[in-house]
C-alpha positions as CSV (number, residue, x, y, z in Angstrom):
1,M,9.0,-27.0,46.2
2,R,9.3,-28.1,42.5
3,V,5.4,-28.1,41.7
4,V,5.7,-24.5,43.2
5,T,8.1,-23.6,40.7
6,Y,6.3,-25.2,37.5
7,I,2.8,-23.4,39.0
8,L,4.9,-20.0,38.8
9,L,6.4,-20.7,36.1
10,A,2.9,-21.6,34.1
11,L,1.6,-18.3,35.7
12,L,4.4,-16.2,34.3
13,L,3.7,-17.6,30.8
14,L,0.1,-17.2,31.4
15,L,1.0,-13.5,31.9
16,Q,3.5,-13.0,29.1
17,Y,0.8,-14.5,26.6
18,P,-1.1,-11.1,26.2
19,L,1.9,-9.5,26.1
20,W,3.4,-10.9,22.9
21,L,0.3,-13.0,21.3
22,G,-2.8,-11.1,22.5
23,K,-5.2,-8.3,21.4
24,G,-2.8,-5.5,21.9
25,S,-0.1,-7.4,22.0
26,W,3.9,-5.9,20.3
27,L,3.6,-7.8,17.4
28,K,0.1,-5.8,16.3
29,V,1.3,-2.5,17.7
30,W,4.3,-2.8,15.3
31,E,2.5,-3.7,12.5
32,V,-0.1,-1.0,13.1
33,G,2.7,1.4,13.2
34,K,4.1,0.5,10.1
35,Q,0.1,1.0,8.8
36,V,0.3,4.5,10.0
37,E,3.8,5.2,8.4
38,A,2.7,4.0,5.1
39,Q,-0.7,5.8,5.5
40,K,1.1,9.3,6.1
41,Q,3.0,8.7,3.2
42,S,-0.1,8.5,1.0
43,N,-1.7,11.3,3.0
44,E,1.2,13.4,1.6
45,L,1.1,12.3,-1.8
46,T,-2.7,13.0,-2.0
47,Q,-2.0,16.4,-0.1
48,R,0.7,17.2,-2.9
49,R,-2.0,16.2,-5.8
50,N,-4.4,18.1,-4.0
51,A,-2.5,21.3,-3.6
52,A,-1.2,21.3,-7.4
53,L,-5.1,20.7,-8.2
54,D,-6.5,23.6,-6.1
55,A,-3.4,25.9,-7.7
56,E,-4.6,24.8,-11.5
57,V,-8.3,25.4,-10.8
58,R,-7.4,29.1,-9.3
59,D,-5.2,29.7,-12.5
60,L,-8.2,28.7,-14.5
61,K,-10.2,31.1,-12.6
62,R,-8.2,33.6,-12.9
63,G,-6.5,33.9,-16.2
64,T,-7.0,33.1,-19.9
65,D,-3.2,31.9,-20.3
66,A,-3.8,28.6,-18.1
67,L,-7.2,28.3,-20.6
68,E,-5.3,29.0,-23.8
69,E,-2.4,26.5,-22.5
70,R,-5.1,23.6,-22.3
71,A,-7.1,24.5,-25.2
72,R,-3.7,24.0,-27.1
73,S,-2.6,21.0,-25.7
74,E,-5.6,19.2,-24.7
75,L,-8.0,20.1,-27.6
76,G,-5.8,20.9,-30.3
77,M,-6.9,24.7,-30.9
78,V,-5.0,27.2,-32.8
79,R,-5.7,30.8,-32.7
80,Q,-7.5,32.8,-35.7
81,G,-4.9,33.3,-38.5
82,E,-2.1,31.2,-36.4
83,M,-0.7,28.4,-38.8
84,F,0.3,25.2,-37.6
85,F,3.1,23.0,-38.6
86,Q,3.3,19.0,-37.7
87,V,6.9,17.9,-38.5
88,V,6.4,14.0,-39.7
89,G,9.6,12.2,-38.9
90,G,10.7,8.6,-37.8
91,D,13.5,9.7,-35.3
92,G,11.3,12.6,-33.8
93,A,13.8,15.6,-33.9
94,A,13.0,18.3,-36.0
95,T,15.3,19.3,-39.0
96,A,15.3,22.7,-41.2
97,S,14.5,20.2,-44.0
98,G,11.9,17.9,-42.5
99,V,8.2,17.5,-44.0
100,A,6.0,20.1,-42.9
101,A,2.1,20.0,-43.2
102,A,0.2,23.0,-42.8
103,T,-3.5,22.9,-41.0
104,P,-6.3,25.2,-41.2
105,P,-6.3,27.7,-38.6
106,T,-9.3,26.2,-37.0
107,G,-8.1,22.7,-37.3
108,K,-7.3,20.2,-34.8
109,I,-3.9,19.1,-33.7
110,K,-3.3,15.2,-33.7
């Protein structure tokens, strides 16, 4: 009787092995579930970024305001006849008595 008990116990353990440690085990399913959640978050961030870039592309294709804004901020361009004042200071706060330097109308912003 004792031998039969050990044989049944060994069979039970052999049947449990794939469930806990095999190829499709609970642990691997749990790990894959965590990876799926991480990928979903990454996909959501990428979709947001793509939507923002799509909106920017549409805005650049339709109007001149976005082109002008980009030219001013990234290329440092100013309009014809416009004057640019750059305030130089250590604290970064612009005041009425701050030092200002005028650049030519077609100059670049540094």
